[in-house]
C-alpha positions as CSV (number, residue, x, y, z in Angstrom):
1,M,18.6,40.0,-12.8
2,P,18.2,36.5,-11.5
3,E,19.0,33.6,-13.8
4,V,15.9,32.0,-15.2
5,V,16.0,28.3,-15.2
6,P,13.5,26.5,-17.5
7,Q,11.4,23.7,-16.2
8,P,12.4,20.4,-17.7
9,A,10.1,18.9,-20.2
10,S,8.0,15.9,-19.2
11,W,8.9,12.5,-20.8
12,L,8.8,8.8,-20.3
13,H,11.7,6.5,-20.9
14,P,11.3,4.7,-24.3
15,G,11.0,1.4,-22.5
16,V,7.9,2.5,-20.5
17,E,4.3,2.6,-21.8
18,V,1.0,3.5,-20.3
19,R,-1.7,0.8,-20.2
20,P,-4.6,-0.3,-18.0
21,S,-3.4,-1.3,-14.5
22,P,-4.8,-4.0,-12.2
23,I,-4.1,-1.6,-9.3
24,A,-6.0,1.6,-10.5
25,G,-6.9,3.1,-13.8
26,R,-3.9,3.4,-16.0
27,G,-0.4,2.7,-14.9
28,L,3.2,2.8,-16.3
29,F,4.7,-0.5,-17.3
30,A,8.3,-1.6,-18.3
31,T,8.4,-2.9,-21.9
32,V,12.1,-3.8,-21.5
33,D,14.3,-4.7,-18.6
34,L,15.3,-1.7,-16.7
35,P,18.4,-1.7,-14.4
36,A,18.4,-0.2,-11.1
37,R,18.6,3.7,-11.1
38,T,17.2,4.1,-14.6
39,V,15.3,7.3,-14.8
40,V,11.9,6.3,-16.2
41,V,9.8,9.5,-15.8
42,R,10.6,13.2,-15.9
43,L,7.9,15.5,-14.8
44,S,7.6,19.3,-15.3
45,G,5.7,21.4,-12.7
46,A,4.2,20.4,-9.4
47,L,2.3,17.3,-8.5
48,T,-1.3,17.8,-7.3
49,V,-4.0,15.5,-5.8
50,D,-7.2,14.9,-7.8
51,D,-10.8,14.4,-6.5
52,D,-10.1,10.7,-6.0
53,Q,-7.1,11.6,-3.8
54,R,-4.6,10.2,-6.3
55,V,-1.4,12.1,-7.1
56,V,-1.6,13.6,-10.5
57,A,1.2,15.0,-12.7
58,P,0.6,18.4,-14.5
59,G,-0.7,18.5,-18.0
60,G,-1.8,14.9,-17.9
61,T,1.6,13.6,-17.8
62,P,1.5,9.8,-16.9
63,F,2.4,9.1,-13.3
64,A,3.1,5.9,-11.5
65,N,0.4,4.2,-9.4
66,H,0.8,3.9,-5.6
67,C,2.2,0.7,-3.9
68,C,3.4,0.3,-0.3
69,D,6.3,-1.7,-1.8
70,P,7.4,0.5,-4.6
71,N,10.0,-0.1,-7.4
72,V,10.5,3.5,-8.4
73,G,11.6,6.5,-6.2
74,W,12.6,10.0,-6.6
75,T,16.2,11.2,-7.8
76,D,15.3,14.9,-7.6
77,E,12.1,17.1,-7.6
78,H,11.2,16.0,-11.2
79,S,12.5,12.5,-11.8
80,L,11.5,9.0,-10.9
81,A,14.0,6.2,-11.2
82,T,14.0,2.4,-10.7
83,M,15.1,1.5,-7.1
84,A,16.1,-2.0,-8.2
85,D,16.1,-3.8,-11.4
86,V,12.7,-4.0,-13.0
87,A,11.7,-6.8,-15.5
88,A,9.8,-6.1,-18.7
89,G,6.1,-6.3,-18.0
90,Q,6.2,-5.1,-14.4
91,E,4.2,-2.1,-13.5
92,L,6.3,0.9,-12.2
93,L,5.0,1.8,-8.7
94,T,5.8,4.5,-6.2
95,D,4.8,5.1,-2.6
96,Y,2.9,8.4,-2.5
97,A,4.4,9.0,0.9
98,M,7.7,9.8,-0.8
99,S,6.1,13.0,-2.2
100,V,2.9,14.0,-0.4
101,V,3.2,15.8,3.0
102,E,-0.3,17.4,3.3
103,P,-1.6,16.4,6.8
104,G,-5.2,15.9,5.8
105,W,-4.4,13.8,2.7
106,F,-5.2,10.1,2.7
107,L,-5.7,7.3,0.2
108,R,-7.3,3.9,0.9
109,C,-4.7,1.5,-0.3
110,H,-5.5,-2.0,-1.7
111,C,-2.1,-2.8,-3.2
112,P,-1.0,-6.4,-3.4
113,S,2.0,-5.9,-1.1
114,Y,2.5,-7.7,2.1
115,R,3.6,-4.2,3.4
116,C,0.2,-2.6,2.6
117,R,-0.6,0.1,5.1
118,Q,-4.3,0.0,4.1
119,M,-4.4,3.8,4.6
120,V,-1.7,6.0,3.2
121,E,-1.6,9.5,4.8
122,G,0.2,12.7,4.2
123,T,2.1,12.2,7.5
124,D,3.6,8.8,6.5
125,W,6.9,10.3,6.0
126,R,7.2,10.4,9.8
127,I,7.1,6.6,10.0
128,A,10.7,5.5,11.1
129,A,10.6,2.2,9.0
130,L,9.7,4.3,5.8
131,Q,12.4,6.8,6.6
132,Q,14.9,4.1,6.7
133,R,13.6,2.1,3.7
134,Y,13.2,5.1,1.4
135,D,16.3,7.0,2.5
136,G,17.6,8.9,-0.7
137,W,14.5,8.2,-2.6
138,W,12.2,10.9,-1.2
139,T,11.6,14.1,-3.1
140,P,14.1,16.7,-1.9
141,R,11.5,18.6,0.1
142,V,10.4,15.4,1.9
143,Q,14.0,14.3,2.3
144,D,14.7,17.5,4.1
145,L,11.7,17.0,6.5
146,V,12.9,13.4,7.2
147,D,16.4,14.6,7.9
148,A,15.2,17.3,10.2
149,A,13.0,14.9,12.1
150,R,16.1,12.6,12.6
151,S,18.2,15.2,14.1
């Protein structure tokens, strides 16, 4: 009989809270300084896309808003961690390209970053500059696609 591995429970780091976001709806915010590589969100189950084309975590688990210059990335298929030091008060943001690979998916972006792509698409993982910038921060499934595309 195959070993049954339970899905990890969803949780937020105690130094993270959900509150209104100037980017979209509600967002995740650091309430304390968070050093680089701090796991801030653990999700159980698969991410989906809602009617507004936003990435949604299962069971209403809070999820980071999108930004084309993120400060959190994936450490495995369930965990988001800070990519650099994040100061208390900053919103935790991820680039949805790190986890979304559906070719027809898109999101009109209005993030404040000078790197804003205006349109985020399910094929953005193919952009060479993103492949380099996010190396090691993609979900494992997307990292495999990136690695295969490079060889």
